[in-house]
Every structure is written in C-alpha cells, then in structure tokens.
N, C-alpha and C positions, 0 to 999 in steps of 0.2 A: 816441780823441779826435780830432776834427777842429778845426783852428785856422785862423781867418781873420783877416786883419790890415786894420784901417782905414788909410786914407792917412795920417792923423795919426800913428798908431802907427808906421808905417814911417818917417816923417820923424823921429820922436823916437828910434827905434832907431838910425838912421844918425847922428844928432846925438850920441847918448850911447854909441855904439859897443857896442850890445847885439845879440847874434846870435840867430837863430832857435833855435839849440841851447840857448842860455841861457834863452830864453823857455820852451822845452819842459821844461827841468830845473826851472824855478820852478813850472810848472803841475803837473808830475808828482810833485814832492817838495818842497812849500813848507815854510818854517819856520812859516808861519801863513796864515790867511785871514780876511778881514773881509767879511761879507755886508752890503752897503750897501742893498740892496733885494731884491725877489723874484728878480731875474735878474742883478743887478750884484754882482760879487765881485772883491775885490782879493786877489791872491796875492802873498806876499813871501818873500824868501829872501836870506840873505847868501851870496855866492859867494866862495870863498877866493881865486880868481884875480883878483878885482877889488879895488880899493882903496876903492871906495864903501862907504857903509853898505849896508843892505839895498836890493835892487832890488825894485820893485813892478810888477806887471802888472795893469792894470785891465781886466776882462773883462765881457762881457755874454753870458749863456747864451742862445743862439739856439734851440736845441732840445736834446733829451736828451744829445747827445754833441758839440755844436758850440759852441765858444767864439769870440767875436769879440774880438780885442784892440783896445781903444779907445785906450789910451796906455800908456806905460811911464815909470817914474820912477826916479831914482837918489837915494841918501841918504835913503831912506824910513825914518821913525821911527814906531813904534806908540805912541800915547798910551794909557797904562793908568790 
C-alpha cells in the first residue's frame, strides 16, 4: 500500500499529534470503514495508547494500491 499525505492532512496530524505509524495501523487494521463514495473511504480505530475516542483517517483511493490521506480526525463517533 502506498500512502500519500495532503498538506491539510499533515497540518491536522501535527495539530492532533497523530503519527504516520498510527495512520498505517489504522489503514492496515481498522475497527471499521465507511465508504462515502466510489473512491472516498473513512477508516477508523480506537488506539489504546491515546485518550481520544476513535481516530479517523479520510482517504481517497487514487489507484489500485495508493491512498491519499485527505484529513485525520480525533474523537470520531460512528452513527448507527
């Protein structure tokens, strides 16, 4: 899997103290995924080392194996 980061995503990662290692963990082993459109997917996961609720990574699938990270969120809640 190839991961690219938008400038906005990098800014939010720095602001919210989210590492690239954490992003990779969320993408490789999410607690869940929400398909918002044909190519836009939200991956989310609760990380034990963080005190936030679930972290969410909003991605756009650019090709078969390349995800562009659009933004990252903390305290993410899934509406059921």
